[in-house]
C-alpha positions in Angstrom: 12.0 -1.3 -10.6 11.7 1.7 -13.3 11.0 0.4 -16.9 9.4 2.1 -20.0 8.2 5.0 -17.5 6.6 2.5 -15.0 7.0 1.4 -11.6 7.3 -2.0 -10.5 6.7 -3.0 -6.5 8.5 -6.6 -6.8 9.6 -8.3 -3.2 8.8 -8.5 0.2 11.3 -6.3 2.8 11.2 -6.6 6.4 12.0 -3.7 8.2 11.3 -1.7 11.5 9.9 1.5 12.5 12.3 3.7 14.0 12.2 5.8 17.0 10.0 8.5 15.4 8.0 5.7 13.9 8.9 6.4 10.1 9.8 3.7 8.2 12.1 3.1 5.0 10.6 2.0 1.7 12.8 0.2 -0.6 15.2 2.3 -2.8 14.2 0.2 -5.7 10.6 1.2 -4.8 11.2 4.3 -4.5 14.0 5.4 -7.3 11.0 5.4 -10.0 9.6 8.4 -8.0 10.6 11.9 -7.3 10.7 13.3 -3.8 7.5 15.3 -3.6 5.6 12.7 -5.6 2.4 11.7 -3.9 1.5 8.3 -2.0 -1.9 7.8 -0.8 -1.9 5.1 2.1 -5.3 3.1 3.7 -6.5 0.4 5.5 -7.5 -2.6 3.9 -10.0 -4.6 5.2 -8.2 -7.7 5.3 -6.1 -6.0 8.2 -2.8 -4.2 6.3 -2.2 -0.7 4.6 -2.1 -0.5 0.8 0.0 2.1 -0.6 -1.3 3.6 -4.2 1.4 5.4 -5.8 1.3 8.2 -7.9 0.0 6.4 -11.4 -3.0 4.6 -8.8 -3.6 7.6 -7.0 -4.1 9.0 -10.8 -6.6 6.3 -11.5 -8.3 6.6 -8.3 -8.9 10.4 -8.8 -10.4 9.7 -12.0 -12.9 7.8 -11.0 -14.0 10.4 -8.0 -14.0 13.0 -10.0 -16.4 11.2 -12.4 -18.8 10.4 -9.2 -22.2 12.2 -9.6 -22.7 14.7 -6.6 -26.0 12.9 -6.4 -24.9 9.7 -5.8 -25.6 10.2 -2.1 -24.1 6.1 -1.1 -20.9 6.8 -3.6 -20.3 10.1 -1.8 -20.8 8.5 1.8 -18.4 5.9 0.6 -15.5 8.5 -0.5 -15.5 10.8 2.3 -15.1 7.3 4.4 -12.2 6.1 2.7 -10.0 9.0 2.3 -11.4 10.2 6.3 -9.4 7.3 7.1 -6.4 7.4 4.0 -3.2 9.5 4.5 -1.3 11.2 1.8 2.3 11.0 2.1 5.9 11.9 0.4 9.1 10.0 0.6 11.5 12.5 3.0 15.6 12.9 2.0 16.2 9.3 3.4 13.3 7.4 1.8 11.1 7.0 5.1 7.5 7.9 5.3 5.6 8.0 8.7 2.4 6.9 8.9 -0.1 8.0 11.3 -1.2 5.7 14.5 -4.1 4.8 13.4 -2.8 3.3 10.5 -0.2 1.4 11.9 -3.0 0.6 14.6 -5.5 -1.4 12.1 -2.7 -3.4 10.6 -1.1 -4.2 14.0 2.4 -2.7 13.2 3.9 -1.8 16.4 7.6 -2.3 15.7 8.4 -4.7 12.3 6.2 -4.5 9.3 6.9 -6.7 6.2 6.2 -4.7 2.7 5.5 -6.5 0.1 5.0 -5.8 -3.3 2.1 -6.9 -5.6 3.4 -5.3 -8.9 1.3 -1.5 -9.3 1.0 -1.0 -5.7 2.6 -2.3 -2.0 1.3 -3.4 1.2 2.3 -3.4 4.5 1.6 -6.0 7.2 2.7 -6.7 10.4 4.9 -9.7 10.4 2.2 -12.2 11.7 -0.6 -10.6 9.7 2.1 -11.5 6.6 2.5 -15.1 7.9 -1.1 -16.1 7.5 -0.8 -14.9 4.6 2.0 -16.7 3.4 0.1 -20.0 5.0 -3.5 -19.8 3.4 -1.2 -19.2 -0.1 0.9 -21.6 -0.1 1.8 -25.2 -1.8 -1.2 -26.5 -3.9 -3.0 -23.3 -3.0 -0.6 -21.4 -4.8 -1.0 -23.1 -7.7 -4.8 -23.4 -7.6 -4.8 -19.0 -7.0 -2.3 -18.7 -9.8 -5.0 -20.7 -12.1 -7.5 -18.6 -10.8 -6.4 -15.3 -12.2 -5.0 -16.9 -15.3 -1.2 -17.1 -14.8 
């Protein structure tokens, strides 16, 4: 996963929450990180949990730090965004514990699908991930590749 000091989040992994609602993160994704590095998990409007690794958190930090205190709408958004965002690091076994609100937002009860998107990863309920697969399959997949210039 790590190359030239960069972490790459690729692949799809199906995992189950343990009895304490902890979710194991794939070892390939956590191997480029120190145990105490901070990630952010936030509810995405499309019904999943978006996970920002440290490099993406730094970019977000820089953007927020430049926002003027006098930008009321911007400050309201930042407050709302971070009120529902959870900071975490992996435990010694490579697990995370997402709060109940994030799990409920994503519709995750027991099973979860972790999907890499190169610079970050997302956590879906299996049924919601199936809908994404359906929307992006067949000819749609080719159209989407062309749309983003791949």
